[in-house]
C-alpha positions, -999 to +999 in steps of 0.1 A: -021-091+313-029-060+293-053-036+311-080-021+290-094+013+302-131+017+304-146+026+269-112+022+253-116+008+218-103-027+213-096-032+176-099-062+154-082-055+121-092-075+091-071-076+059-063-104+034-030-085+027-006-087+055+031-097+056+045-130+067+077-150+061+068-161+026+054-127+016+074-102+036+064-072+014+026-079+013+006-052+031+035-035+048+017-002+046-012-017+066+010-032+092+030+000+096-002+020+101-021-003+124+009-014+145+014+023+153-022+026+163-016-005+184+009+015+205-022+035+217-050+010+216-052-028+220-056-046+187-055-081+171-050-089+135-072-113+115-056-118+080-077-144+062-059-164+035-077-176+003-077-213-002-092-240-025-087-277-027-056-286-048-040-252-047-007-267-036-005-285-069-011-252-088+018-238-067+041-263-084+034-245-117+034-210-102+058-211-072+047-177-058+009-184-060-007-180-026+024-191-006+016-209+027+013-187+057+014-195+095-021-200+109-011-180+139+019-159+149+031-129+168+047-099+152+061-071+174+040-083+203+007-083+183-012-115+176-021-124+140-046-151+131-049-164+095-081-185+091-086-199+056-115-190+034-127-206+002-117-187-029-113-200-065-086-179-083-102-160-111-138-172-106-168-164-085-150-135-069-184-119-060-187-148-034-154-140-017-171-116+008-196-142+020-169-170+022-146-147+041-172-137+066-184-172+074-148-186+075-136-161+102-166-165+125-149-192+146-119-170+150-140-139+160-160-160+184-127-171+201-117-134+203-152-120+211-141-105+244-111-088+228-127-064+204-152-036+204-147-024+168-138-041+135-114-022+112-113-036+077-088-027+050-100-026+014-138-023+006-141-058-009-141-085+001-128-074+036-151-044+040-183-062+029-174-092+051-167-069+081-201-053+079-217-087+081-195-096+110-202-063+127-239-070+125-235-105+138-212-095+167-229-061+175-199-038+170-192-008+148-172-012+116-147+010+098-135+004+063-103+019+047-103+026+010-069+018-004-072+018-042-087-016-052-121+000-051-115+015-086-109-017-105-136-036-085-162-011-095-159-024-130-175-057-120-213-053-114-218-080-088-187-070-068-195-033-071-230-039-056-216-058-027-188-033-021-213-005-020-235-025+003-206-029+027-197+008+025-233+016+033-232-006+064-199+008+077-200+033+106-170+052+093-150+051+061-114+062+058-098+070+024-060+071+020-065+097-008-091+123-018-094+106-053-108+075-036-133+095-016-144+112-049-146+078-066-170+062-041-191+093-037-196+091-074-209+056-069-234+068-043-216+065-010-226+091+017-198+117+018-205+125+055-192+090+065-158+094+048-126+110+062-093+112+044-064+098+064-034+092+042-005+069+050+025+083+067+063+080+067+089+070+092+115+097+087+140+079+110+139+047+089+139+066+056+167+091+057+195+099+032+229+081+036+261+092+019+257+089-019+292+075-026+288+048+001+253+039-012+265+035-048+296+015-038+272-009-020+256-017-054+287-016-075+277+017-092+299+045-104+300+075-081+292+096-113+263+093-137+226+094-133+205+067-116+168+060-118+150+037-093+116+021-089+104+001-059+074-023-059+061-057-066+072-071-100+037-070-115+022-054-146+004-027-126+036-011-113+049-004-147+086-014-146+083-025-182+071+010-192+102+026-177+125+000-194+108+008-227+121+044-227+156+037-214+173+033-248+161+068-258+172+082-224+206+066-226+213+085-259+214+117-238+226+101-206+250+073-217+259+063-182+223+060-170+215+031-146+181+018-136+176+001-102+146-022-098+138-031-062+111-057-056+100-093-059+069-114-066+037-101-051+001-113-045-007-099-080+019-121-098+055-122-109+067-107-142+104-109-134+112-133-163+093-110-187+112-079-174+146-097-177+137-108-213+128-072-221+161-059-207+180-085-227+161-078-259+169-041-256+206-047-248+203-031-214+219-058-192+246-035-179+222-006-173+194-024-154+201-039-120+175-062-103+181-058-066+153-081-054+130-074-025+146-054+003+134-048+039+121-013+047+152-008+068+175-014+038+156+007+013+174+039+022+205+025+005+193+021-031+171+053-027+202+073-016+222+059-045+196+072-070+189+106-085+152+102-095+124+079-084+100+067-111+068+046-110+048+043-142+019+027-124-015+018-137-034+023-104-026+034-069-045+046-038-018+064-018+017+052-028+037+053+004+069+046-016+067+081-030+071+096+005+099+070+013+118+082-018+112+119-009+124+113+026+157+103+010+157+135-010+145+121-044+121+138-068+093+116-081+081+110-117+049+091-119+016+087-137-016+106-132-037+078-116-053+074-081-038+096-054-004+101-071-010+138-078-020+142-041+014+129-030+035+146-057+015+178-051+041+204-061+064+209-091+093+211-066+087+175-057+086+160-092+062+156-120+030+136-129+024+125-165-006+109-183-007+071-180+001+052-211+020+080-228+057+069-232+067+101-248+055+121-218+072+097-194+104+100-214+103+138-215+096+140-177+125+118-169+148+138-192+138+170-174+141+153-139+176+140-147+187+174-161+173+196-134+189+207-101+165+198-073+162+213-038+164+180-019+159+197+014+125+209+003+116+174-009+126+158+024+108+185+043+076+175+025+080+139+035+086+149+071+054+168+071+036+135+064+050+117+095+029+088+109+023+106+142-002+130+126-022+102+109-022+080+140-035+108+162-065+112+139-072+075+138-071+071+175-095+099+180-119+084+154-118+050+170-124+064+204-154+084+192-169+054+174-168+031+205-184+059+226-219+055+212-229+090+221-203+103+196-210+080+167-217+101+136-201+133+151-170+149+139-141+143+162-117+171+172-091+176+145-055+165+152-028+190+156-019+185+119-045+179+092-047+142+083-043+149+047 
């Protein structure tokens, strides 16, 4: 039986995005962060799953729509509960926060002696629901901003509830300074917010021999290679990179483009991407590698020369640090916290979103330039998870000790951002 020290925080983490067998890539950045916190503090995960009557029939038309998840399981020794909450896809999303809160009450009642703080990821619906639950169960609540707060703010009802949840939180974490600025602009108290970015496991993400990596994927040992990693959804922008490949291949005839990823919670545009590749006559140049485990990502990353992500929206894209840890420069779009990760010209370049000419020019320059890959990897190593986790543990300890709520905890040995 686990022994909990007096006044030691016991965390209940709430996130609708969390990996399971049918969606192994969903919310990996949340699991990585919180499981590392779990090495210092006891925690339990509640990952509510959206549901409505008849969704199994809809899944016949869209096979990757809300794949079934185990109601309860254990991952790396940590218990995960997945109560269902009523949610109609595309409609009445402003009710999701209420439905989620009420749906998880039985689970939280069952776990009531096992948590002294609720830690929610994403401001809506999780954050809003968490503040209701925190009030009902009498515990402090933290909310982590991860990027969805930007599009949600465009919907009046959801924005109002999101801001209500943020106002009710005891502490707010932002994975990027851009997210902090965004919610401050909406009226959130800046004193409640602390930036704690995501980190990187530099033992898992480390370069392997280039020739060996390329041989694994049937690539020539010579010639430039681009790579993108992410869910095959519109937001990630794989189609925007494919669009500029014909022009790039005029200068770099042997150019290959590796696409790593599969369907995600936001959808699946793999058929559209394959059709685009076929239409442009790029079948030999573009390789779809499917979804890979974090342990296997170092291989395609080490086979490439430049990482590119023409994304529409991001909070803090951990995949940039993963690519940098393997020595790759990054070319990406100026959205969310991207410029905070690619913070130096020695690490890559950031271009305006929706400007294919700028993207093409940046990729030409990146493929032609000689990069100091040791400097790039050093930057990734400076963003190790240990620094982030130290800050989070201090914050949670201060929040559970009521005399310290609202005070600034002692900084970690390395600044969290």
